[in-house]
N, C-alpha and C positions, 0 to 999 in steps of 0.2 A: 303803276305796274303795270307790265305788259302781262296780257293773258297767256295760258300756256299756248292756247290755239295759234296766236299771232306769232310767238316765237318758233314752233315748231313744223309750220306748214312750210314756210321759204325752205326749211333745211330737206323738209321730205322731198319738195319739189326739186331740189340740188340732186337729191341723190336719185330720184327718178330719171331726171335728164342725163344722167352718167349712165343710169342702165341703157337709156333709148340710143345714147349714142354707139354702145357696144353692138345692140340690137341691129342699128341701120347700118354699120360696118359690114353686114353679112346678106343685106339686101341682095337678092337676084344671084347669089353664089353657091356653090356646092359646099357643102359642110361632112364635115366628116363625125359618124355616129359610133359610139363605144357602147358598152351595154355594163350597167352596174349590177349587183348580183342576181342572177336569174335571166329574165328576157326581158327586163327594164331598161329601155334605151335612153340614152342621154348622149344629145350632139354637143358639138363645140361650142354652139351657139348659147347652148343651156348652160355650159361651164363657166364661159368667158362673161356672161350678162350675170351668173350668181355671184361669180369674184367681183364685178365690178359693183355689183348693187351692195352686195355686204360690205364691202369695202368705202363706199360711200354713206352706208347708213352708220358704221362705225365711227367714220372721221366727221359727219355733219351731226349725227343725234347722239354719239357716245357710248353706243351700245353694240354687241356682236349679235348676227344672228346665225342661226343653226341651218342647215341647208341639207335635203335630200339629193343632189345634182352632184353626187360624188361618184367616182368609178372605183368600185372595190378591185385593190389589186390582188 
C-alpha cells in the first residue's frame, strides 16, 4: 500500500508547477492593480496565480481552497 505522502506529494508538486507557470508569465511585465474592500491591493498576478493554484489543487488533490485574493465589486 502506498503511503499518503508518496501519493500526495507528486500531486502537490504538479499544482505548484501550474502556479509557477502563471507567475513566470508575468516576469518583467507591468501588471494591473485593483483593490479589495478598503485599501488592500490585489494585482492581476495575485488573481491569476490564485485561480491557477486553486484549480490545480482541485484537479490534482480533489478539494477546493478558499481565497482572500478576490476584488469586491
